[in-house]
Z-matrix of the N, CA and C atoms (Angstrom, degrees):
N
C 1 1.424
C 2 1.532 1 112.45
N 3 1.350 2 116.83 1 -36.86
C 4 1.430 3 120.27 2 -178.99
C 5 1.523 4 113.92 3 -54.94
N 6 1.335 5 116.10 4 -34.88
C 7 1.448 6 120.60 5 -179.29
C 8 1.527 7 111.84 6 -67.32
N 9 1.313 8 118.57 7 -19.19
C 10 1.449 9 123.18 8 -177.80
C 11 1.515 10 112.80 9 -98.01
N 12 1.322 11 117.32 10 -5.55
C 13 1.473 12 119.29 11 -175.16
C 14 1.526 13 110.80 12 -69.09
N 15 1.331 14 115.80 13 132.25
C 16 1.477 15 119.65 14 178.89
C 17 1.506 16 111.32 15 -66.33
N 18 1.325 17 116.29 16 161.38
C 19 1.457 18 120.90 17 173.60
C 20 1.513 19 109.65 18 -59.67
N 21 1.290 20 116.57 19 144.11
C 22 1.459 21 121.72 20 177.37
C 23 1.517 22 113.00 21 98.69
N 24 1.339 23 117.31 22 -14.36
C 25 1.454 24 119.57 23 176.09
C 26 1.543 25 108.54 24 -75.51
N 27 1.318 26 117.55 25 127.53
C 28 1.492 27 119.33 26 -176.94
C 29 1.525 28 111.28 27 -76.21
N 30 1.323 29 116.52 28 74.44
C 31 1.438 30 122.14 29 178.93
C 32 1.525 31 109.45 30 -143.46
N 33 1.335 32 118.83 31 143.77
C 34 1.469 33 120.23 32 175.89
C 35 1.528 34 110.87 33 -59.20
N 36 1.323 35 116.21 34 138.08
C 37 1.464 36 120.48 35 -179.94
C 38 1.513 37 111.07 36 -80.60
N 39 1.311 38 116.57 37 143.72
C 40 1.432 39 121.71 38 172.79
C 41 1.550 40 108.47 39 -82.22
N 42 1.302 41 116.99 40 118.93
C 43 1.471 42 120.46 41 -172.06
C 44 1.545 43 112.45 42 -92.92
N 45 1.310 44 117.42 43 -31.78
C 46 1.470 45 119.16 44 -177.56
C 47 1.522 46 109.37 45 -166.48
N 48 1.311 47 115.12 46 162.05
C 49 1.451 48 123.05 47 174.64
C 50 1.510 49 109.57 48 -135.44
N 51 1.334 50 116.78 49 152.35
C 52 1.432 51 122.40 50 175.23
C 53 1.520 52 109.12 51 -156.59
N 54 1.326 53 117.12 52 168.98
C 55 1.458 54 122.11 53 173.51
C 56 1.526 55 108.92 54 -118.09
N 57 1.321 56 115.01 55 139.62
C 58 1.465 57 120.02 56 -176.01
C 59 1.530 58 108.21 57 -145.51
N 60 1.342 59 115.43 58 112.63
C 61 1.446 60 121.34 59 177.09
C 62 1.517 61 112.27 60 53.38
N 63 1.326 62 116.24 61 42.54
C 64 1.459 63 120.40 62 178.58
C 65 1.527 64 115.05 63 83.60
N 66 1.311 65 117.85 64 -0.33
C 67 1.449 66 122.63 65 178.39
C 68 1.540 67 107.69 66 -104.68
N 69 1.337 68 113.10 67 143.24
C 70 1.474 69 119.95 68 172.23
C 71 1.523 70 107.78 69 -94.66
N 72 1.325 71 116.63 70 122.59
C 73 1.478 72 122.70 71 -176.80
C 74 1.503 73 107.68 72 -106.67
N 75 1.324 74 115.86 73 127.90
C 76 1.473 75 123.41 74 176.61
C 77 1.513 76 108.39 75 -112.06
N 78 1.314 77 117.50 76 128.84
C 79 1.467 78 122.74 77 177.47
C 80 1.528 79 108.88 78 -106.52
N 81 1.317 80 115.60 79 119.72
C 82 1.475 81 121.32 80 -178.74
C 83 1.530 82 110.62 81 -111.99
N 84 1.304 83 113.83 82 156.33
C 85 1.446 84 121.35 83 169.95
C 86 1.529 85 109.86 84 -56.44
N 87 1.309 86 117.19 85 137.73
C 88 1.470 87 121.88 86 179.94
C 89 1.508 88 109.93 87 -81.69
N 90 1.330 89 115.33 88 130.12
C 91 1.451 90 122.02 89 172.50
C 92 1.513 91 107.63 90 -119.41
N 93 1.309 92 116.52 91 115.10
C 94 1.457 93 121.94 92 -176.36
C 95 1.536 94 107.72 93 -86.27
N 96 1.332 95 115.31 94 78.33
C 97 1.453 96 119.67 95 -175.39
C 98 1.500 97 112.73 96 -131.80
N 99 1.310 98 116.15 97 -166.65
C 100 1.459 99 123.28 98 -178.93
C 101 1.521 100 107.56 99 -139.31
N 102 1.334 101 116.22 100 157.72
C 103 1.452 102 119.50 101 174.34
C 104 1.534 103 108.62 102 -78.21
N 105 1.319 104 117.13 103 158.29
C 106 1.473 105 120.73 104 178.29
C 107 1.513 106 111.38 105 -58.52
N 108 1.327 107 115.75 106 149.96
C 109 1.475 108 119.97 107 173.00
C 110 1.514 109 109.88 108 -67.81
N 111 1.332 110 116.82 109 143.03
C 112 1.432 111 122.52 110 176.84
C 113 1.528 112 106.58 111 -125.70
N 114 1.330 113 120.00 112 124.48
C 115 1.473 114 127.85 113 -0.07
C 116 1.531 115 111.68 114 -57.92
N 117 1.361 116 114.67 115 152.57
C 118 1.452 117 119.80 116 -177.95
C 119 1.504 118 112.32 117 -59.28
N 120 1.325 119 113.88 118 139.14
C 121 1.472 120 121.03 119 169.32
C 122 1.507 121 108.07 120 -100.30
N 123 1.347 122 117.63 121 149.61
C 124 1.434 123 122.00 122 -173.93
C 125 1.526 124 113.96 123 -57.69
N 126 1.342 125 120.09 124 -47.75
C 127 1.458 126 119.32 125 179.75
C 128 1.529 127 113.94 126 -59.30
N 129 1.332 128 117.51 127 -39.38
C 130 1.459 129 121.51 128 176.57
C 131 1.504 130 110.89 129 -62.05
N 132 1.336 131 115.49 130 -46.17
C 133 1.473 132 120.37 131 -177.21
C 134 1.529 133 110.99 132 -65.00
N 135 1.322 134 117.11 133 -43.76
C 136 1.461 135 120.78 134 -179.12
C 137 1.543 136 110.68 135 -64.18
N 138 1.346 137 116.51 136 -40.79
C 139 1.462 138 119.83 137 178.57
C 140 1.524 139 111.11 138 -63.60
N 141 1.322 140 116.61 139 -37.93
C 142 1.465 141 120.32 140 179.12
C 143 1.530 142 110.96 141 -70.51
N 144 1.332 143 116.91 142 -41.05
C 145 1.478 144 119.26 143 175.63
C 146 1.544 145 110.00 144 -57.61
N 147 1.305 146 117.23 145 -42.30
C 148 1.464 147 119.60 146 -177.34
C 149 1.554 148 110.34 147 -67.84
N 150 1.345 149 116.68 148 -37.44
C 151 1.448 150 118.94 149 176.62
C 152 1.509 151 112.25 150 -63.77
N 153 1.351 152 115.24 151 -39.56
C 154 1.462 153 118.91 152 -179.89
C 155 1.528 154 110.10 153 -72.47
N 156 1.336 155 115.58 154 -28.48
C 157 1.477 156 117.46 155 173.82
C 158 1.514 157 110.65 156 -66.75
N 159 1.335 158 118.17 157 -35.61
C 160 1.476 159 120.39 158 176.42
C 161 1.523 160 110.05 159 -67.43
N 162 1.308 161 118.72 160 -37.76
C 163 1.461 162 121.30 161 176.07
C 164 1.546 163 109.63 162 -60.78
N 165 1.345 164 115.75 163 -45.73
C 166 1.434 165 120.74 164 -178.55
C 167 1.510 166 115.21 165 -68.72
N 168 1.349 167 117.52 166 -12.86
C 169 1.457 168 120.49 167 178.52
C 170 1.540 169 110.64 168 -81.80
N 171 1.326 170 117.01 169 -9.11
C 172 1.493 171 121.73 170 -176.65
C 173 1.523 172 109.54 171 -82.42
N 174 1.315 173 116.68 172 129.61
C 175 1.465 174 122.98 173 174.64
C 176 1.516 175 108.95 174 -75.09
N 177 1.330 176 116.84 175 116.15
C 178 1.480 177 120.15 176 -176.81
C 179 1.523 178 109.33 177 -108.48
N 180 1.300 179 119.01 178 14.48
C 181 1.465 180 119.32 179 -175.80
C 182 1.518 181 113.24 180 -64.15
N 183 1.341 182 116.93 181 -24.53
C 184 1.474 183 121.15 182 -179.98
C 185 1.511 184 112.82 183 -90.79
N 186 1.337 185 117.22 184 -6.94
C 187 1.481 186 121.72 185 -179.51
C 188 1.505 187 110.55 186 -87.68
N 189 1.315 188 116.16 187 142.84
C 190 1.465 189 122.00 188 179.42
C 191 1.505 190 109.64 189 -82.33
N 192 1.351 191 113.92 190 79.37
C 193 1.459 192 120.19 191 -176.05
C 194 1.530 193 108.98 192 -127.49
N 195 1.325 194 117.57 193 149.14
C 196 1.454 195 119.69 194 174.71
C 197 1.515 196 112.82 195 -70.28
N 198 1.305 197 117.63 196 160.74
C 199 1.476 198 122.29 197 173.95
C 200 1.533 199 109.20 198 -70.59
N 201 1.311 200 115.54 199 147.42
C 202 1.475 201 119.52 200 178.38
C 203 1.515 202 111.50 201 -58.27
N 204 1.301 203 117.70 202 -36.89
C 205 1.484 204 119.37 203 179.91
C 206 1.524 205 110.64 204 -63.98
N 207 1.287 206 118.68 205 -28.49
C 208 1.470 207 121.65 206 177.04
C 209 1.519 208 109.23 207 -71.19
N 210 1.314 209 118.48 208 -39.97
C 211 1.465 210 121.30 209 179.63
C 212 1.532 211 111.48 210 -70.87
N 213 1.344 212 116.84 211 -33.77
C 214 1.446 213 121.30 212 -171.94
C 215 1.538 214 114.63 213 -100.94
N 216 1.352 215 115.39 214 -4.34
C 217 1.432 216 119.66 215 -172.86
C 218 1.521 217 114.83 216 -55.08
N 219 1.349 218 117.14 217 -43.54
C 220 1.452 219 119.67 218 -179.87
C 221 1.528 220 110.56 219 -67.52
N 222 1.317 221 118.31 220 -36.72
C 223 1.464 222 121.20 221 178.28
C 224 1.525 223 111.51 222 -60.90
N 225 1.342 224 115.90 223 -51.13
C 226 1.452 225 121.06 224 -176.75
C 227 1.534 226 113.17 225 -66.60
N 228 1.315 227 116.76 226 -15.34
C 229 1.484 228 122.08 227 178.79
C 230 1.518 229 112.68 228 -90.37
N 231 1.325 230 117.67 229 10.47
C 232 1.459 231 120.05 230 -177.87
C 233 1.492 232 113.51 231 -59.83
N 234 1.347 233 117.70 232 -39.51
C 235 1.456 234 121.29 233 177.31
C 236 1.533 235 112.04 234 -64.85
N 237 1.340 236 115.81 235 -36.22
C 238 1.472 237 120.27 236 176.80
C 239 1.492 238 110.61 237 -59.52
N 240 1.362 239 116.56 238 -43.25
C 241 1.470 240 118.44 239 179.75
C 242 1.519 241 111.12 240 -66.27
N 243 1.291 242 117.63 241 -32.92
C 244 1.478 243 120.60 242 177.78
C 245 1.540 244 111.50 243 -68.94
N 246 1.316 245 116.18 244 -32.97
C 247 1.476 246 119.36 245 177.09
C 248 1.547 247 109.56 246 -65.45
N 249 1.304 248 116.00 247 -43.00
C 250 1.450 249 121.34 248 -176.34
C 251 1.512 250 114.32 249 -83.12
N 252 1.334 251 116.34 250 -21.54
C 253 1.458 252 123.49 251 -179.18
C 254 1.522 253 107.28 252 -135.78
N 255 1.338 254 118.67 253 77.46
C 256 1.460 255 119.90 254 -170.45
C 257 1.523 256 113.61 255 -62.38
N 258 1.319 257 113.41 256 150.06
C 259 1.474 258 121.72 257 177.90
C 260 1.548 259 106.47 258 -109.17
N 261 1.363 260 116.42 259 115.37
C 262 1.475 261 117.28 260 -177.89
C 263 1.518 262 113.62 261 -65.54
N 264 1.312 263 117.86 262 -17.10
C 265 1.449 264 121.87 263 -179.73
C 266 1.544 265 112.96 264 -102.05
N 267 1.312 266 116.14 265 15.74
C 268 1.484 267 121.06 266 -178.43
C 269 1.529 268 108.95 267 -61.29
N 270 1.327 269 112.64 268 140.51
C 271 1.489 270 118.75 269 177.92
C 272 1.521 271 109.84 270 -53.09
N 273 1.361 272 117.28 271 137.92
C 274 1.453 273 119.50 272 -175.92
C 275 1.525 274 115.06 273 -58.93
N 276 1.326 275 116.96 274 -37.34
C 277 1.470 276 120.11 275 -177.95
C 278 1.548 277 108.66 276 -67.76
N 279 1.326 278 117.57 277 -43.97
C 280 1.468 279 119.54 278 178.28
C 281 1.509 280 109.13 279 -63.87
N 282 1.359 281 117.92 280 -44.47
C 283 1.471 282 120.29 281 -177.76
C 284 1.517 283 111.17 282 -60.49
N 285 1.343 284 117.68 283 -39.55
C 286 1.454 285 121.76 284 -177.82
C 287 1.525 286 112.69 285 -67.74
N 288 1.322 287 117.71 286 -24.21
C 289 1.468 288 121.29 287 -174.03
C 290 1.549 289 110.78 288 -119.64
N 291 1.320 290 118.26 289 13.48
C 292 1.455 291 120.92 290 -169.74
C 293 1.524 292 114.56 291 -53.36
N 294 1.316 293 119.72 292 -50.38
C 295 1.484 294 117.94 293 179.66
C 296 1.513 295 113.82 294 -60.92
N 297 1.332 296 117.51 295 -37.56
C 298 1.479 297 119.53 296 179.24
C 299 1.522 298 110.94 297 -70.76
N 300 1.355 299 115.66 298 -41.37
C 301 1.467 300 119.45 299 177.75
C 302 1.531 301 109.82 300 -60.15
N 303 1.299 302 116.99 301 -41.08
C 304 1.469 303 121.77 302 -179.53
C 305 1.523 304 109.13 303 -61.74
N 306 1.331 305 117.22 304 -47.18
C 307 1.470 306 120.53 305 179.79
C 308 1.505 307 110.99 306 -62.42
N 309 1.317 308 118.32 307 -43.06
C 310 1.474 309 121.15 308 -178.82
C 311 1.527 310 110.70 309 -64.06
N 312 1.343 311 115.97 310 -41.84
C 313 1.475 312 118.94 311 -177.81
C 314 1.526 313 110.28 312 -67.37
N 315 1.306 314 118.66 313 -42.89
C 316 1.440 315 121.44 314 179.52
C 317 1.518 316 111.12 315 -67.27
N 318 1.323 317 117.08 316 -34.50
C 319 1.492 318 120.52 317 175.40
C 320 1.519 319 110.90 318 -67.44
N 321 1.328 320 117.33 319 -33.23
C 322 1.473 321 121.40 320 -176.88
C 323 1.527 322 111.19 321 -74.66
N 324 1.321 323 118.22 322 -29.50
C 325 1.473 324 120.85 323 -174.20
C 326 1.498 325 113.86 324 -52.52
N 327 1.340 326 120.49 325 -52.96
C 328 1.466 327 118.91 326 -178.98
C 329 1.512 328 114.84 327 -60.00
N 330 1.345 329 116.19 328 -25.42
C 331 1.466 330 120.55 329 179.63
C 332 1.508 331 112.43 330 -69.81
N 333 1.334 332 118.61 331 -9.82
C 334 1.463 333 121.10 332 177.64
C 335 1.543 334 111.02 333 -79.22
N 336 1.313 335 118.11 334 -14.63
C 337 1.452 336 122.39 335 -175.84
C 338 1.524 337 112.08 336 -78.48
N 339 1.328 338 114.47 337 150.38
C 340 1.472 339 120.25 338 177.25
C 341 1.531 340 108.28 339 -178.90
N 342 1.299 341 116.79 340 -164.79
C 343 1.476 342 121.00 341 -178.29
C 344 1.512 343 112.66 342 -114.30
N 345 1.329 344 117.04 343 18.35
C 346 1.466 345 121.33 344 -179.92
C 347 1.523 346 111.00 345 -99.17
N 348 1.306 347 115.75 346 156.02
C 349 1.476 348 122.47 347 178.02
C 350 1.522 349 109.61 348 -73.09
N 351 1.318 350 116.46 349 132.06
C 352 1.454 351 121.83 350 178.47
C 353 1.543 352 109.94 351 -132.20
N 354 1.326 353 115.29 352 140.69
C 355 1.461 354 120.80 353 174.91
C 356 1.511 355 110.59 354 -77.86
N 357 1.331 356 116.17 355 -41.13
C 358 1.476 357 126.42 356 -179.20
C 359 1.525 358 112.91 357 67.36
N 360 1.313 359 118.53 358 2.19
C 361 1.468 360 122.50 359 -179.95
C 362 1.525 361 109.63 360 -139.14
N 363 1.310 362 115.34 361 41.12
C 364 1.474 363 120.58 362 -177.86
C 365 1.543 364 110.00 363 -74.37
N 366 1.319 365 114.80 364 114.41
C 367 1.460 366 120.60 365 179.89
C 368 1.528 367 108.75 366 -146.88
N 369 1.306 368 116.12 367 169.10
C 370 1.473 369 119.72 368 -178.38
C 371 1.534 370 110.40 369 -61.80
N 372 1.368 371 117.40 370 -39.22
C 373 1.464 372 118.70 371 -176.72
C 374 1.510 373 113.57 372 -77.11
N 375 1.343 374 116.76 373 -3.58
C 376 1.450 375 121.13 374 173.04
C 377 1.516 376 111.71 375 -107.02
N 378 1.327 377 115.42 376 22.31
C 379 1.468 378 120.77 377 -175.68
C 380 1.519 379 110.31 378 -132.42
N 381 1.314 380 117.68 379 139.45
C 382 1.448 381 123.99 380 170.65
C 383 1.524 382 108.30 381 -121.02
N 384 1.317 383 117.65 382 139.87
C 385 1.454 384 122.39 383 176.11
C 386 1.515 385 109.43 384 -113.53
N 387 1.331 386 114.88 385 127.84
C 388 1.450 387 119.87 386 179.44
C 389 1.532 388 107.99 387 -143.51
N 390 1.334 389 115.40 388 123.16
C 391 1.478 390 121.26 389 177.09
C 392 1.527 391 111.05 390 56.72
N 393 1.330 392 115.46 391 41.54
C 394 1.458 393 120.11 392 177.42
C 395 1.495 394 115.26 393 76.78
N 396 1.318 395 118.47 394 4.02
C 397 1.456 396 122.48 395 -177.75
C 398 1.527 397 108.67 396 -116.48
N 399 1.325 398 116.47 397 144.49
C 400 1.467 399 121.48 398 178.24
C 401 1.519 400 109.72 399 -98.77
N 402 1.318 401 115.84 400 141.72
C 403 1.453 402 123.92 401 174.60
C 404 1.506 403 108.33 402 -118.41
N 405 1.324 404 117.03 403 133.81
C 406 1.448 405 120.94 404 -177.05
C 407 1.498 406 109.98 405 -99.61
N 408 1.378 407 116.06 406 128.19
C 409 1.455 408 124.08 407 -177.67
C 410 1.497 409 110.05 408 -109.99
N 411 1.325 410 115.91 409 163.18
C 412 1.492 411 123.76 410 165.97
C 413 1.537 412 111.25 411 64.43
N 414 1.324 413 115.90 412 99.99
C 415 1.456 414 122.45 413 -171.60
C 416 1.527 415 113.54 414 -118.92
N 417 1.311 416 123.37 415 34.25
C 418 1.466 417 120.68 416 -176.62
C 419 1.538 418 113.66 417 -71.93
N 420 1.360 419 117.40 418 -17.98
C 421 1.436 420 120.19 419 -175.80
C 422 1.555 421 110.96 420 -107.13
N 423 1.295 422 118.82 421 17.65
C 424 1.441 423 121.94 422 -176.88
C 425 1.546 424 110.96 423 -54.00
N 426 1.336 425 114.37 424 143.87
C 427 1.472 426 120.16 425 -174.56
C 428 1.506 427 109.66 426 -153.25
N 429 1.360 428 113.79 427 173.04
C 430 1.472 429 120.20 428 172.74
C 431 1.509 430 108.02 429 -100.76
N 432 1.339 431 115.85 430 121.55
C 433 1.446 432 120.03 431 -177.69
C 434 1.526 433 112.12 432 -149.84
N 435 1.280 434 116.85 433 -158.21
C 436 1.433 435 121.60 434 -179.90
C 437 1.523 436 110.07 435 -82.09
N 438 1.338 437 115.32 436 159.87
C 439 1.455 438 120.28 437 -173.22
C 440 1.523 439 113.97 438 -64.47
N 441 1.331 440 116.68 439 -24.02
C 442 1.460 441 119.26 440 -173.05
C 443 1.529 442 113.07 441 -116.88
N 444 1.330 443 116.27 442 12.04
C 445 1.467 444 120.18 443 -179.29
C 446 1.507 445 111.50 444 -61.09
N 447 1.315 446 118.43 445 -47.29
C 448 1.482 447 120.27 446 -176.62
C 449 1.522 448 112.22 447 -62.20
N 450 1.307 449 118.29 448 -41.06
C 451 1.454 450 122.19 449 178.53
C 452 1.515 451 110.40 450 -60.09
N 453 1.320 452 117.59 451 -38.36
C 454 1.462 453 122.43 452 -179.99
C 455 1.501 454 111.20 453 -72.34
N 456 1.335 455 117.30 454 -39.41
C 457 1.479 456 120.56 455 177.82
C 458 1.504 457 109.55 456 -67.16
N 459 1.305 458 119.00 457 -37.57
C 460 1.470 459 121.03 458 175.58
C 461 1.534 460 111.00 459 -60.45
N 462 1.314 461 115.84 460 -39.01
C 463 1.473 462 120.81 461 -178.92
C 464 1.523 463 110.15 462 -64.45
N 465 1.340 464 116.54 463 -36.51
C 466 1.476 465 119.40 464 176.64
C 467 1.532 466 110.12 465 -61.94
N 468 1.323 467 117.04 466 -43.13
C 469 1.458 468 117.98 467 -178.40
C 470 1.530 469 110.82 468 -69.91
N 471 1.316 470 117.05 469 -31.35
C 472 1.480 471 119.31 470 179.88
C 473 1.521 472 111.82 471 -63.59
N 474 1.328 473 117.78 472 -33.53
C 475 1.453 474 119.34 473 174.17
C 476 1.523 475 110.79 474 -61.30
N 477 1.325 476 116.32 475 -40.95
C 478 1.470 477 118.64 476 -178.72
C 479 1.494 478 112.65 477 -73.08
N 480 1.329 479 119.45 478 -28.85
C 481 1.454 480 122.76 479 -177.58
C 482 1.534 481 112.63 480 -90.05
N 483 1.317 482 116.01 481 -11.90
C 484 1.460 483 120.42 482 -178.62
C 485 1.525 484 111.09 483 88.07
N 486 1.276 485 116.85 484 153.20
C 487 1.468 486 122.52 485 179.83
C 488 1.512 487 109.57 486 -155.30
N 489 1.326 488 115.00 487 156.98
C 490 1.473 489 120.78 488 177.72
C 491 1.529 490 110.49 489 -86.68
N 492 1.333 491 118.48 490 12.99
C 493 1.440 492 125.51 491 -177.37
C 494 1.543 493 106.48 492 -153.61
N 495 1.324 494 118.37 493 176.04
C 496 1.448 495 121.00 494 175.80
C 497 1.534 496 108.15 495 -90.21
N 498 1.335 497 118.24 496 109.73
C 499 1.479 498 119.43 497 -176.91
C 500 1.514 499 114.31 498 -58.00
N 501 1.336 500 116.04 499 -37.22
C 502 1.451 501 119.06 500 -179.11
C 503 1.515 502 113.37 501 -65.66
N 504 1.335 503 116.04 502 -39.71
C 505 1.473 504 120.05 503 178.49
C 506 1.541 505 109.36 504 -62.81
N 507 1.300 506 116.52 505 -43.28
C 508 1.449 507 120.46 506 -178.40
C 509 1.549 508 110.69 507 -65.04
N 510 1.358 509 116.18 508 -43.52
C 511 1.450 510 118.83 509 -179.54
C 512 1.503 511 111.63 510 -70.94
N 513 1.331 512 118.28 511 -36.27
C 514 1.490 513 120.63 512 176.34
C 515 1.538 514 108.65 513 -57.66
N 516 1.342 515 117.53 514 -44.66
C 517 1.474 516 119.92 515 179.93
C 518 1.527 517 110.03 516 -66.76
N 519 1.330 518 117.83 517 -40.12
C 520 1.476 519 122.10 518 178.43
C 521 1.526 520 109.91 519 -61.33
N 522 1.312 521 117.61 520 -42.49
C 523 1.453 522 121.87 521 178.87
C 524 1.536 523 110.43 522 -67.14
N 525 1.341 524 116.65 523 -44.63
C 526 1.444 525 120.71 524 -177.82
C 527 1.540 526 110.59 525 -60.56
N 528 1.314 527 116.27 526 -38.29
C 529 1.492 528 120.11 527 177.48
C 530 1.530 529 111.91 528 -62.03
N 531 1.302 530 116.44 529 -19.45
C 532 1.467 531 121.68 530 179.06
C 533 1.529 532 112.72 531 -106.59
N 534 1.356 533 115.38 532 10.78
C 535 1.434 534 119.79 533 176.44
C 536 1.547 535 113.61 534 73.47
N 537 1.329 536 117.71 535 25.81
C 538 1.463 537 122.20 536 -175.58
C 539 1.516 538 110.14 537 -109.49
N 540 1.311 539 116.25 538 138.80
C 541 1.457 540 122.47 539 -177.49
C 542 1.531 541 110.95 540 -69.20
N 543 1.344 542 117.95 541 144.13
C 544 1.470 543 120.05 542 174.32
C 545 1.509 544 112.95 543 -63.46
N 546 1.336 545 118.14 544 -13.11
C 547 1.442 546 120.28 545 179.17
C 548 1.546 547 112.45 546 -59.85
N 549 1.342 548 117.43 547 -30.62
C 550 1.455 549 119.84 548 -179.86
C 551 1.541 550 111.08 549 -64.48
N 552 1.330 551 115.18 550 -34.62
C 553 1.460 552 118.95 551 176.23
C 554 1.531 553 110.32 552 -71.86
N 555 1.320 554 116.60 553 -43.29
C 556 1.461 555 119.63 554 178.02
C 557 1.514 556 110.88 555 -57.15
N 558 1.339 557 115.46 556 -42.04
C 559 1.488 558 120.07 557 179.59
C 560 1.503 559 110.87 558 -59.09
N 561 1.353 560 118.00 559 -47.31
C 562 1.455 561 121.19 560 -176.29
C 563 1.527 562 111.55 561 -69.54
N 564 1.333 563 117.57 562 -37.71
C 565 1.443 564 119.66 563 177.51
C 566 1.531 565 111.29 564 -66.50
N 567 1.313 566 115.85 565 -36.61
C 568 1.489 567 120.48 566 178.32
C 569 1.543 568 108.89 567 -64.22
N 570 1.327 569 116.94 568 -43.76
C 571 1.464 570 119.81 569 178.85
C 572 1.533 571 110.63 570 -60.95
N 573 1.336 572 115.89 571 -42.12
C 574 1.454 573 118.95 572 -179.90
C 575 1.501 574 111.92 573 -64.71
N 576 1.364 575 115.97 574 -40.60
C 577 1.466 576 118.51 575 179.67
C 578 1.513 577 111.67 576 -68.67
N 579 1.338 578 117.48 577 -34.47
C 580 1.480 579 120.32 578 177.40
C 581 1.529 580 109.08 579 -60.57
N 582 1.323 581 116.71 580 -46.33
C 583 1.446 582 119.97 581 178.17
C 584 1.543 583 111.89 582 -60.43
N 585 1.324 584 115.37 583 -49.80
C 586 1.457 585 119.98 584 -172.57
C 587 1.519 586 112.16 585 -70.98
N 588 1.347 587 118.63 586 -32.41
C 589 1.455 588 121.40 587 178.03
C 590 1.530 589 110.26 588 -60.43
N 591 1.319 590 115.72 589 -34.89
C 592 1.462 591 119.72 590 178.21
C 593 1.513 592 110.52 591 -85.75
N 594 1.332 593 118.24 592 -49.24
C 595 1.471 594 121.01 593 -173.65
C 596 1.513 595 111.82 594 -67.65
N 597 1.329 596 116.92 595 -29.56
C 598 1.477 597 120.30 596 -176.15
C 599 1.516 598 113.94 597 -64.43
N 600 1.331 599 117.29 598 -20.89
C 601 1.460 600 120.94 599 179.62
C 602 1.507 601 112.95 600 -88.80
N 603 1.310 602 117.37 601 -10.36
C 604 1.459 603 122.03 602 -172.32
C 605 1.528 604 111.59 603 -95.33
N 606 1.315 605 118.49 604 150.23
C 607 1.478 606 120.09 605 178.84
C 608 1.518 607 110.25 606 -62.02
N 609 1.317 608 115.94 607 144.11
C 610 1.484 609 120.12 608 177.80
C 611 1.537 610 107.68 609 -73.74
N 612 1.312 611 116.69 610 152.79
C 613 1.499 612 119.80 611 176.59
C 614 1.520 613 110.13 612 -59.46
N 615 1.307 614 117.24 613 148.56
C 616 1.489 615 121.50 614 178.14
C 617 1.533 616 110.15 615 -53.10
N 618 1.308 617 114.94 616 135.30
C 619 1.462 618 120.18 617 179.15
C 620 1.527 619 112.61 618 84.04
N 621 1.331 620 118.97 619 -7.66
C 622 1.466 621 122.08 620 -179.32
C 623 1.526 622 110.28 621 -126.56
N 624 1.348 623 115.26 622 44.40
C 625 1.455 624 121.37 623 -175.72
C 626 1.517 625 111.63 624 -59.41
N 627 1.331 626 117.71 625 -32.24
C 628 1.447 627 119.90 626 -179.63
C 629 1.532 628 111.53 627 -67.19
N 630 1.307 629 117.12 628 -22.37
C 631 1.478 630 120.03 629 -179.89
C 632 1.503 631 110.28 630 -61.80
N 633 1.326 632 118.11 631 -40.66
C 634 1.459 633 119.85 632 178.82
C 635 1.511 634 112.52 633 -62.64
N 636 1.326 635 116.76 634 -41.41
C 637 1.462 636 121.35 635 177.16
C 638 1.539 637 110.10 636 -60.92
N 639 1.332 638 114.29 637 -45.31
C 640 1.466 639 119.21 638 -178.47
C 641 1.536 640 110.73 639 -61.94
N 642 1.317 641 116.23 640 -45.29
C 643 1.455 642 120.07 641 -179.41
C 644 1.511 643 112.19 642 -59.33
N 645 1.321 644 117.61 643 -42.13
C 646 1.453 645 120.48 644 179.34
C 647 1.524 646 112.45 645 -68.03
N 648 1.341 647 115.91 646 -40.68
C 649 1.439 648 120.40 647 177.14
C 650 1.533 649 110.42 648 -63.47
N 651 1.325 650 116.58 649 -43.64
C 652 1.442 651 123.34 650 177.75
C 653 1.530 652 110.16 651 -60.47
N 654 1.317 653 117.64 652 -48.71
C 655 1.475 654 123.41 653 178.13
C 656 1.532 655 110.88 654 -55.18
N 657 1.341 656 115.89 655 -49.81
C 658 1.445 657 119.99 656 -176.29
C 659 1.503 658 112.47 657 -66.65
N 660 1.333 659 117.57 658 -30.58
C 661 1.464 660 120.20 659 176.96
C 662 1.524 661 111.36 660 -69.27
N 663 1.327 662 117.64 661 -32.34
C 664 1.448 663 122.14 662 -176.26
C 665 1.519 664 113.10 663 -79.07
N 666 1.340 665 118.38 664 -25.27
C 667 1.443 666 120.11 665 -173.43
C 668 1.530 667 112.11 666 -59.06
N 669 1.363 668 121.11 667 -52.59
C 670 1.449 669 118.81 668 -179.89
C 671 1.520 670 112.39 669 -66.81
N 672 1.329 671 118.23 670 -29.90
C 673 1.455 672 121.68 671 177.28
C 674 1.541 673 109.96 672 -62.51
N 675 1.326 674 115.80 673 -47.32
C 676 1.469 675 120.12 674 -177.92
C 677 1.497 676 111.45 675 -72.92
N 678 1.312 677 118.73 676 -33.54
C 679 1.462 678 119.80 677 175.86
C 680 1.523 679 110.60 678 -60.89
N 681 1.313 680 115.87 679 -37.50
C 682 1.478 681 120.65 680 178.72
C 683 1.538 682 111.34 681 -73.85
N 684 1.322 683 116.27 682 -44.09
C 685 1.480 684 118.71 683 -177.01
C 686 1.539 685 112.49 684 -70.60
N 687 1.274 686 117.19 685 -35.51
C 688 1.465 687 120.91 686 -177.24
C 689 1.521 688 112.23 687 -86.87
N 690 1.337 689 117.35 688 -24.84
C 691 1.445 690 123.20 689 179.03
C 692 1.525 691 111.68 690 50.00
N 693 1.341 692 116.75 691 46.88
C 694 1.443 693 121.77 692 175.95
C 695 1.512 694 108.72 693 -80.16
N 696 1.329 695 116.76 694 138.30
C 697 1.480 696 121.62 695 -179.79
C 698 1.534 697 109.97 696 -71.38
């Protein structure tokens, strides 16, 4: 995907490829940077939001990419799976509102679609910071979606990784400065929680035991956030 990225996308360029002893070797532009601090620091987070905003400014209508709803459909259906395969240990707030949460998540999914370039996998470990600028790495899930989807998905992960500030408040202000409704962030956070409410109960893949712990921590961090944003009785 990197070879297809238009000029102006904040990502290292792929310079060459070759095959060596059965391995495919990719040569990328060197970026002398660092990954964001975890828990997130505000300058790192703001720089990454701005980089993802630059990604979302790119018209991807001519690129052969799937729709964001296609990439995220299984995630947003997490509440549906819980309805059909109940979890006896499900958080009480989620359990009390499960049918409504499911409806809201499924309603939100089509709103992720658009004609803008999206990474769909914006996380701290896919980001390098150099000279106050963020570079976005790793594009296997690239899709066509809305201009601010990636920034909102990043915000969801920041709740799970911890931050020295409220990620949602910062992103709400970032969106407002661009004339965008906070509903787009609520939609993305809801999709993330749908995935995590289901995935958090399942065993982690072999060799990735920490992933299960992270998913549960991430899920638990989002519950009070969504209870506040959705204001469900």
